[in-house]
TITIKOL-162868 format. One record per residue: residue number from 1; residue in one letter; x, y, z of N, C-alpha, C in turn. Coordinates in pm, 1 decimal, always signed. Layout:
! residues N
<n = NUM	res = A	nx = X	ny = Y	nz = Z	cax = X	cay = Y	caz = Z	cx = X	cy = Y	cz = Z>
...
! end
This chain:
! residues 89
<n = 1	res = X	nx = -8378.7	ny = -7441.5	nz = -780.6	cax = -8528.7	cay = -7462.9	caz = -754.2	cx = -8536.7	cy = -7598.4	cz = -614.2>
<n = 2	res = X	nx = -8579.0	ny = -7544.9	nz = -590.3	cax = -8545.2	cay = -7643.6	caz = -383.9	cx = -8661.6	cy = -7818.0	cz = -430.0>
<n = 3	res = X	nx = -8511.7	ny = -7888.0	nz = -414.6	cax = -8597.4	cay = -7973.2	caz = -365.2	cx = -8741.2	cy = -8035.9	cz = -364.0>
<n = 4	res = X	nx = -8867.0	ny = -8106.7	nz = -395.1	cax = -8965.6	cay = -8143.0	caz = -371.7	cx = -8955.9	cy = -8317.3	cz = -310.2>
<n = 5	res = X	nx = -9104.1	ny = -8207.0	nz = -178.6	cax = -9049.0	cay = -8426.8	caz = -111.9	cx = -9269.6	cy = -8380.3	cz = -44.3>
<n = 6	res = X	nx = -9297.1	ny = -8508.8	nz = -117.0	cax = -9511.0	cay = -8471.3	caz = -72.1	cx = -9464.2	cy = -8566.5	cz = +56.6>
<n = 7	res = X	nx = -9526.7	ny = -8514.3	nz = +86.8	cax = -9567.5	cay = -8541.4	caz = +266.7	cx = -9667.7	cy = -8652.2	cz = +271.9>
<n = 8	res = X	nx = -9683.7	ny = -8708.6	nz = +382.2	cax = -9854.2	cay = -8748.1	caz = +365.0	cx = -9915.5	cy = -8735.6	cz = +492.5>
<n = 9	res = X	nx = -9960.1	ny = -8707.4	nz = +548.4	cax = -10142.0	cay = -8681.0	caz = +650.3	cx = -10087.8	cy = -8696.1	cz = +769.9>
<n = 10	res = X	nx = -9992.3	ny = -8615.1	nz = +876.3	cax = -10005.6	cay = -8699.4	caz = +988.6	cx = -9839.2	cy = -8662.7	cz = +1058.1>
<n = 11	res = X	nx = -9766.3	ny = -8643.2	nz = +915.0	cax = -9615.0	cay = -8684.9	caz = +888.9	cx = -9520.1	cy = -8571.2	cz = +1035.3>
<n = 12	res = X	nx = -9481.3	ny = -8672.9	nz = +1142.4	cax = -9351.9	cay = -8559.0	caz = +1178.2	cx = -9258.3	cy = -8555.5	cz = +1093.6>
<n = 13	res = X	nx = -9192.2	ny = -8392.1	nz = +1071.4	cax = -9095.7	cay = -8345.4	caz = +964.0	cx = -8958.2	cy = -8422.7	cz = +1070.9>
<n = 14	res = X	nx = -8881.0	ny = -8363.1	nz = +906.7	cax = -8695.9	cay = -8478.9	caz = +985.4	cx = -8665.2	cy = -8383.7	cz = +937.6>
<n = 15	res = X	nx = -8534.1	ny = -8316.2	nz = +954.7	cax = -8377.1	cay = -8226.3	caz = +957.4	cx = -8409.9	cy = -8324.4	cz = +777.1>
<n = 16	res = X	nx = -8331.7	ny = -8515.8	nz = +763.3	cax = -8300.5	cay = -8571.7	caz = +679.2	cx = -8392.2	cy = -8533.5	cz = +559.5>
<n = 17	res = X	nx = -8508.4	ny = -8510.8	nz = +565.9	cax = -8580.4	cay = -8614.2	caz = +486.5	cx = -8628.2	cy = -8455.9	cz = +416.6>
<n = 18	res = X	nx = -8667.0	ny = -8375.7	nz = +537.4	cax = -8736.5	cay = -8257.4	caz = +442.6	cx = -8695.5	cy = -8172.9	cz = +443.4>
<n = 19	res = X	nx = -8618.3	ny = -8094.0	nz = +563.9	cax = -8519.1	cay = -7980.3	caz = +604.7	cx = -8526.6	cy = -7874.2	cz = +481.5>
<n = 20	res = X	nx = -8532.8	ny = -7772.1	nz = +419.0	cax = -8458.7	cay = -7713.8	caz = +281.9	cx = -8513.9	cy = -7776.8	cz = +231.0>
<n = 21	res = X	nx = -8651.6	ny = -7835.4	nz = +167.4	cax = -8790.9	cay = -7855.8	caz = +66.4	cx = -8856.8	cy = -7725.1	cz = +43.7>
<n = 22	res = X	nx = -8901.4	ny = -7792.9	nz = -28.6	cax = -9053.5	cay = -7753.3	caz = -65.4	cx = -9165.1	cy = -7856.2	cz = -59.5>
<n = 23	res = X	nx = -9257.9	ny = -7900.1	nz = +111.1	cax = -9319.8	cay = -7993.5	caz = +145.1	cx = -9390.2	cy = -8004.6	cz = +65.5>
<n = 24	res = X	nx = -9493.5	ny = -8110.9	nz = -40.1	cax = -9613.9	cay = -8080.9	caz = -52.1	cx = -9727.3	cy = -8136.4	cz = +30.3>
<n = 25	res = X	nx = -9757.8	ny = -8130.7	nz = +116.4	cax = -9803.1	cay = -8191.8	caz = +304.8	cx = -9974.7	cy = -8242.7	cz = +166.4>
<n = 26	res = X	nx = -10049.5	ny = -8331.5	nz = +222.3	cax = -10220.3	cay = -8350.2	caz = +185.0	cx = -10238.7	cy = -8381.6	cz = +329.6>
<n = 27	res = X	nx = -10195.9	ny = -8308.7	nz = +428.8	cax = -10298.5	cay = -8305.0	caz = +520.4	cx = -10239.7	cy = -8216.6	cz = +679.3>
<n = 28	res = X	nx = -10222.9	ny = -8182.0	nz = +815.8	cax = -10213.8	cay = -8158.6	caz = +866.8	cx = -10044.1	cy = -8228.6	cz = +914.6>
<n = 29	res = X	nx = -9962.2	ny = -8174.2	nz = +938.7	cax = -9756.9	cay = -8183.3	caz = +985.6	cx = -9738.3	cy = -8115.8	cz = +1131.0>
<n = 30	res = X	nx = -9580.6	ny = -8233.7	nz = +1166.9	cax = -9588.1	cay = -8157.3	caz = +1276.7	cx = -9401.1	cy = -8131.5	cz = +1249.3>
<n = 31	res = X	nx = -9397.6	ny = -8042.4	nz = +1424.5	cax = -9222.9	cay = -8037.8	caz = +1334.9	cx = -9167.7	cy = -8115.6	cz = +1414.9>
<n = 32	res = X	nx = -9069.1	ny = -8036.0	nz = +1383.5	cax = -8961.8	cay = -8162.4	caz = +1518.4	cx = -8897.3	cy = -8098.1	cz = +1630.9>
<n = 33	res = X	nx = -8937.4	ny = -8222.4	nz = +1755.5	cax = -8890.3	cay = -8192.4	caz = +1856.8	cx = -8785.9	cy = -8059.8	cz = +1888.1>
<n = 34	res = X	nx = -8673.7	ny = -8072.1	nz = +1861.3	cax = -8531.8	cay = -8091.6	caz = +1830.2	cx = -8547.5	cy = -8014.8	cz = +1725.2>
<n = 35	res = X	nx = -8405.8	ny = -7899.5	nz = +1727.2	cax = -8399.5	cay = -7808.8	caz = +1591.3	cx = -8253.2	cy = -7774.7	cz = +1597.5>
<n = 36	res = X	nx = -8185.4	ny = -7703.6	nz = +1528.0	cax = -8055.3	cay = -7598.1	caz = +1503.3	cx = -8128.7	cy = -7486.9	cz = +1468.2>
<n = 37	res = X	nx = -8071.3	ny = -7466.5	nz = +1506.2	cax = -8131.1	cay = -7247.6	caz = +1430.2	cx = -8107.2	cy = -7245.4	cz = +1335.6>
<n = 38	res = X	nx = -8197.7	ny = -7215.8	nz = +1253.5	cax = -8202.8	cay = -7214.0	caz = +1094.5	cx = -8247.6	cy = -7345.7	cz = +977.3>
<n = 39	res = X	nx = -8259.5	ny = -7369.6	nz = +1113.4	cax = -8311.8	cay = -7574.1	caz = +1013.0	cx = -8417.1	cy = -7482.7	cz = +983.9>
<n = 40	res = X	nx = -8470.0	ny = -7538.7	nz = +843.4	cax = -8597.3	cay = -7405.6	caz = +783.3	cx = -8783.7	cy = -7598.4	cz = +743.3>
<n = 41	res = X	nx = -8790.9	ny = -7573.8	nz = +720.5	cax = -8936.9	cay = -7622.0	caz = +630.4	cx = -9072.8	cy = -7557.9	cz = +528.6>
<n = 42	res = X	nx = -9009.6	ny = -7556.1	nz = +458.7	cax = -9128.7	cay = -7530.4	caz = +326.1	cx = -9237.5	cy = -7568.3	cz = +341.7>
<n = 43	res = X	nx = -9405.1	ny = -7515.4	nz = +401.4	cax = -9534.0	cay = -7623.1	caz = +346.6	cx = -9636.3	cy = -7625.3	cz = +344.1>
<n = 44	res = X	nx = -9568.5	ny = -7632.7	nz = +165.5	cax = -9659.1	cay = -7572.8	caz = +98.0	cx = -9830.5	cy = -7719.3	cz = +139.0>
<n = 45	res = X	nx = -9940.5	ny = -7659.0	nz = +111.2	cax = -10119.2	cay = -7689.8	caz = +199.4	cx = -10160.0	cy = -7712.0	cz = -2.6>
<n = 46	res = X	nx = -10145.7	ny = -7835.7	nz = -58.7	cax = -10259.5	cay = -7893.5	caz = -133.7	cx = -10382.2	cy = -7908.3	cz = -207.6>
<n = 47	res = X	nx = -10383.7	ny = -8015.1	nz = +13.9	cax = -10537.5	cay = -7970.4	caz = +5.3	cx = -10681.7	cy = -7908.3	cz = -57.2>
<n = 48	res = X	nx = -10773.4	ny = -7899.2	nz = -19.5	cax = -10870.7	cay = -7784.9	caz = -71.4	cx = -10939.8	cy = -7726.6	cz = +74.0>
<n = 49	res = X	nx = -10830.2	ny = -7738.7	nz = +189.2	cax = -10902.7	cay = -7725.6	caz = +287.5	cx = -10762.8	cy = -7669.2	cz = +408.5>
<n = 50	res = X	nx = -10833.9	ny = -7614.7	nz = +542.4	cax = -10638.5	cay = -7586.4	caz = +558.6	cx = -10587.2	cy = -7724.8	cz = +656.1>
<n = 51	res = X	nx = -10479.9	ny = -7694.7	nz = +674.8	cax = -10373.0	cay = -7796.7	caz = +772.4	cx = -10269.5	cy = -7663.9	cz = +876.3>
<n = 52	res = X	nx = -10226.6	ny = -7843.6	nz = +935.7	cax = -10248.9	cay = -7734.3	caz = +1092.6	cx = -10127.2	cy = -7803.6	cz = +1160.3>
<n = 53	res = X	nx = -10014.1	ny = -7717.6	nz = +1116.7	cax = -9875.3	cay = -7645.7	caz = +1117.0	cx = -9818.5	cy = -7765.5	cz = +1320.7>
<n = 54	res = X	nx = -9830.9	ny = -7865.3	nz = +1342.5	cax = -9832.5	cay = -7865.7	caz = +1481.4	cx = -9691.3	cy = -7896.5	cz = +1541.3>
<n = 55	res = X	nx = -9686.8	ny = -7803.2	nz = +1715.2	cax = -9534.3	cay = -7717.8	caz = +1717.9	cx = -9443.4	cy = -7805.6	cz = +1829.7>
<n = 56	res = X	nx = -9537.9	ny = -7902.8	nz = +1842.1	cax = -9411.3	cay = -8082.6	caz = +1848.2	cx = -9405.4	cy = -7989.4	cz = +2050.3>
<n = 57	res = X	nx = -9467.3	ny = -7955.8	nz = +2092.7	cax = -9471.6	cay = -7888.1	caz = +2251.2	cx = -9353.8	cy = -7767.5	cz = +2228.8>
<n = 58	res = X	nx = -9346.7	ny = -7680.6	nz = +2117.4	cax = -9239.2	cay = -7618.9	caz = +2137.7	cx = -9374.1	cy = -7507.0	cz = +2093.6>
<n = 59	res = X	nx = -9256.3	ny = -7393.7	nz = +2074.7	cax = -9355.6	cay = -7172.7	caz = +2112.2	cx = -9314.5	cy = -7206.6	cz = +1863.8>
<n = 60	res = X	nx = -9416.9	ny = -7102.0	nz = +1845.0	cax = -9453.8	cay = -7068.7	caz = +1700.3	cx = -9475.9	cy = -6987.1	cz = +1707.1>
<n = 61	res = X	nx = -9384.0	ny = -6864.6	nz = +1719.7	cax = -9394.4	cay = -6718.0	caz = +1674.0	cx = -9391.1	cy = -6672.1	cz = +1857.9>
<n = 62	res = X	nx = -9363.6	ny = -6742.5	nz = +1931.7	cax = -9333.3	cay = -6686.4	caz = +2054.7	cx = -9522.8	cy = -6783.8	cz = +2128.8>
<n = 63	res = X	nx = -9572.6	ny = -6828.0	nz = +2085.9	cax = -9689.2	cay = -6826.1	caz = +2113.1	cx = -9631.5	cy = -7097.9	cz = +2124.8>
<n = 64	res = X	nx = -9787.3	ny = -7110.8	nz = +2244.4	cax = -9764.2	cay = -7181.1	caz = +2252.3	cx = -9927.2	cy = -7269.5	cz = +2212.4>
<n = 65	res = X	nx = -9868.9	ny = -7297.9	nz = +2050.2	cax = -9980.1	cay = -7269.4	caz = +1986.3	cx = -9978.2	cy = -7298.1	cz = +1793.2>
<n = 66	res = X	nx = -10066.3	ny = -7444.4	nz = +1797.1	cax = -9972.2	cay = -7439.5	caz = +1667.3	cx = -10079.8	cy = -7379.5	cz = +1533.2>
<n = 67	res = X	nx = -10009.0	ny = -7429.8	nz = +1426.8	cax = -9979.1	cay = -7248.3	caz = +1324.9	cx = -10105.8	cy = -7380.8	cz = +1229.2>
<n = 68	res = X	nx = -10203.3	ny = -7285.5	nz = +1114.8	cax = -10294.7	cay = -7293.0	caz = +1023.5	cx = -10280.9	cy = -7283.5	cz = +854.8>
<n = 69	res = X	nx = -10165.4	ny = -7370.0	nz = +774.6	cax = -10234.3	cay = -7281.6	caz = +685.8	cx = -10347.6	cy = -7298.8	cz = +562.9>
<n = 70	res = X	nx = -10386.9	ny = -7234.2	nz = +529.0	cax = -10522.2	cay = -7202.0	caz = +414.8	cx = -10480.7	cy = -7308.6	cz = +300.8>
<n = 71	res = X	nx = -10634.8	ny = -7351.5	nz = +208.0	cax = -10636.2	cay = -7448.1	caz = +109.8	cx = -10525.7	cy = -7283.9	cz = +73.0>
<n = 72	res = X	nx = -10461.5	ny = -7406.7	nz = -22.5	cax = -10310.9	cay = -7410.0	caz = -137.6	cx = -10203.6	cy = -7238.0	cz = -98.9>
<n = 73	res = X	nx = -10268.8	ny = -7221.7	nz = -17.4	cax = -10058.6	cay = -7129.9	caz = +144.1	cx = -10022.9	cy = -7240.7	cz = +127.4>
<n = 74	res = X	nx = -9967.1	ny = -7147.0	nz = +168.0	cax = -9797.1	cay = -7200.2	caz = +206.9	cx = -9737.9	cy = -7108.6	cz = +277.2>
<n = 75	res = X	nx = -9624.9	ny = -7186.7	nz = +402.4	cax = -9560.7	cay = -7124.6	caz = +513.6	cx = -9453.4	cy = -7164.1	cz = +545.2>
<n = 76	res = X	nx = -9375.9	ny = -7142.6	nz = +544.4	cax = -9230.5	cay = -7077.2	caz = +570.4	cx = -9220.0	cy = -7118.7	cz = +779.5>
<n = 77	res = X	nx = -9168.5	ny = -7280.2	nz = +804.2	cax = -9094.0	cay = -7263.1	caz = +997.0	cx = -8916.6	cy = -7286.5	cz = +958.2>
<n = 78	res = X	nx = -8934.7	ny = -7132.1	nz = +1040.3	cax = -8778.0	cay = -7196.7	caz = +1060.0	cx = -8701.1	cy = -7166.7	cz = +1213.5>
<n = 79	res = X	nx = -8658.6	ny = -7274.3	nz = +1248.5	cax = -8630.1	cay = -7216.7	caz = +1450.9	cx = -8530.4	cy = -7194.4	cz = +1409.4>
<n = 80	res = X	nx = -8515.5	ny = -7115.3	nz = +1590.1	cax = -8512.6	cay = -6977.4	caz = +1608.5	cx = -8434.0	cy = -7044.8	cz = +1766.5>
<n = 81	res = X	nx = -8374.1	ny = -7149.0	nz = +1791.6	cax = -8286.1	cay = -7136.7	caz = +1842.7	cx = -8385.9	cy = -7230.0	cz = +1985.2>
<n = 82	res = X	nx = -8378.2	ny = -7338.6	nz = +2053.2	cax = -8442.5	cay = -7370.6	caz = +2182.2	cx = -8562.2	cy = -7466.2	cz = +2151.6>
<n = 83	res = X	nx = -8513.8	ny = -7520.2	nz = +2011.7	cax = -8594.1	cay = -7559.0	caz = +1967.4	cx = -8758.3	cy = -7514.1	cz = +1958.3>
<n = 84	res = X	nx = -8778.4	ny = -7364.3	nz = +1926.9	cax = -8838.7	cay = -7329.7	caz = +1951.1	cx = -8852.8	cy = -7284.7	cz = +1757.9>
<n = 85	res = X	nx = -8986.0	ny = -7185.3	nz = +1746.6	cax = -9088.7	cay = -7231.2	caz = +1571.5	cx = -9035.0	cy = -7045.4	cz = +1499.9>
<n = 86	res = X	nx = -9040.7	ny = -7034.3	nz = +1408.1	cax = -9013.6	cay = -6882.6	caz = +1342.7	cx = -9105.9	cy = -6891.0	cz = +1213.0>
<n = 87	res = X	nx = -9234.2	ny = -6844.4	nz = +1294.4	cax = -9355.8	cay = -6952.3	caz = +1099.6	cx = -9434.6	cy = -6846.0	cz = +966.1>
<n = 88	res = X	nx = -9359.9	ny = -6816.6	nz = +834.3	cax = -9382.0	cay = -6701.6	caz = +745.4	cx = -9477.1	cy = -6806.6	cz = +715.5>
<n = 89	res = X	nx = -9572.5	ny = -6626.3	nz = +736.1	cax = -9702.1	cay = -6685.1	caz = +561.8	cx = -9854.7	cy = -6706.0	cz = +652.9>
! end
């Protein structure tokens, strides 16, 4: 299984502390502004409401928009080059 890490609301994710782990998120988080293709983050929303994955001035799924994860759901964020992201979930 993957390692887990508790993530406070308002955290900007980093490769060293969060990549390749289950990130148990207590609120909104932001993706890194730079990334390497294939870098990935599993975001687990453990709150009673939706949280936002901030795009940090990059694109998510080809659009300049943040991504929402509903209560007790998850999303996987994968870097796809040019510091842009694909989010599944």
